C-alpha positions in Angstrom: 0.0 0.0 0.0 2.8 2.4 0.9 4.7 1.5 -2.3 1.7 2.4 -4.5 1.4 5.8 -2.8 5.1 6.4 -3.1 5.0 5.6 -6.8 2.2 8.2 -7.2 4.0 10.9 -5.3 7.3 10.2 -7.1 5.8 11.7 -10.2 5.1 15.0 -8.5 8.8 16.1 -8.1 8.4 17.4 -4.6 11.0 19.3 -2.5 12.3 17.8 0.7 9.8 19.8 2.7 7.0 18.5 0.5 8.1 14.9 0.8 8.2 15.3 4.7 4.6 16.5 4.5 3.6 13.6 2.3 5.3 11.2 4.7 3.5 12.5 7.8 0.1 13.2 6.4 -0.4 10.6 3.6 2.0 7.7 4.0 2.1 7.2 7.7 -1.4 8.3 8.3 -2.6 5.3 6.3 -1.1 2.9 8.8 -2.2 4.7 12.0 -5.7 3.1 11.9 -4.3 -0.4 11.9 -1.6 0.5 14.4 -4.2 1.8 16.9 -5.3 -1.8 17.6 -2.4 -4.0 16.5 1.3 -3.8 17.3 3.4 -4.2 14.2 6.4 -6.5 14.2 9.8 -4.8 14.4 10.7 -6.2 10.9 7.6 -4.4 9.5 8.6 -1.2 11.2 12.1 -1.5 9.7 10.6 -1.9 6.3 8.4 1.2 6.7 11.3 3.1 8.0 13.4 2.1 4.9 10.6 3.1 2.6 10.3 6.5 4.2 14.0 7.1 4.2 14.3 6.1 0.5 11.4 8.3 -0.4 12.8 11.3 1.5 16.3 11.1 0.1 15.9 9.7 -3.4 12.2 10.4 -4.1 12.0 6.7 -4.9 11.0 3.6 -2.9 13.1 1.0 -4.8 16.4 2.8 -4.9 18.3 2.6 -1.7 19.3 6.1 -0.9 22.1 7.2 1.4 20.6 9.4 4.1 22.0 12.9 4.4 21.3 12.9 8.2 20.7 10.2 10.8 17.2 8.9 11.6 17.4 10.5 15.0 17.7 13.9 13.3 14.9 13.1 10.9 12.4 12.5 13.7 13.4 15.6 15.7 10.9 18.4 15.6 11.8 21.2 13.2 12.2 23.6 16.2 15.1 21.4 17.3 16.7 21.2 13.9 15.1 18.0 12.6 12.7 17.3 9.7 9.7 16.6 11.9 8.9 13.1 10.6 6.8 11.1 13.0 8.7 8.0 14.1 6.4 5.1 13.2 7.7 2.7 15.9 7.1 5.3 18.7 3.7 6.3 17.3 2.6 2.6 17.1 3.5 2.2 20.8 1.6 5.3 21.7 -1.5 4.2 19.8 -1.5 0.7 21.3 -1.1 2.3 24.8 -4.1 4.6 24.1 -6.1 1.5 23.1 -5.2 -0.2 26.4 -6.1 2.9 28.4 -9.4 3.2 26.6 -10.2 -0.4 27.4 -9.9 0.3 31.1 -12.6 3.1 31.1 -15.9 2.2 32.8 -18.0 2.1 29.6 -19.6 -1.1 28.6 -18.5 -1.7 25.0 -18.4 -5.2 23.5 -14.8 -4.9 22.5 -13.9 -4.0 26.2 -15.6 -7.2 27.4 -13.7 -9.3 24.9 -10.4 -7.6 25.8 -11.0 -8.0 29.5 -12.0 -11.6 29.1 -8.9 -12.4 27.0 -6.6 -10.7 29.4 -8.0 -12.2 32.5 -7.9 -15.7 30.9 -4.1 -15.5 30.4 -2.6 -14.0 33.5 0.3 -16.1 34.9 -0.7 -17.6 38.2 2.8 -19.0 39.1 5.0 -16.2 37.9 5.8 -18.0 34.7 5.9 -16.5 31.2 2.9 -14.9 29.5 1.1 -16.8 26.9 2.3 -16.2 23.3 -1.0 -14.7 22.2 -1.0 -12.2 25.1 2.5 -10.8 24.6 1.3 -8.2 22.1 0.1 -6.2 25.1 3.4 -6.1 26.8 6.5 -5.6 24.6 10.0 -4.5 25.3 11.2 -1.3 23.9 14.3 -1.0 21.8 
């Protein structure tokens, strides 16, 4: 999906500032809906990061471009000297945390019942490891 959008935007011959806007408001915005309820694998996030980096520096998704600045500089706000690109890995963690917090609110939604039932069914009673299908809720950072 991202590659198709990148192919379309490659034809527009945008400046770097224009490509940053497209990355934040078109490319990454299309994955936030899925990321609000599902934690992407680290390999998927690496691939998204690679596509973004290649689009920013070469205006192409297939050509591996050498970045002019580090990824840490790319994701810094423009007020701090960065490009202001939203880091997809951090944003995905924030969205899944928002989902967890919303599930703890006192409302009675069907999805909350399912989530509470699933989480209560898989807590470790002996201090052992969590079940494999429950690990999506708790994941280690970098």
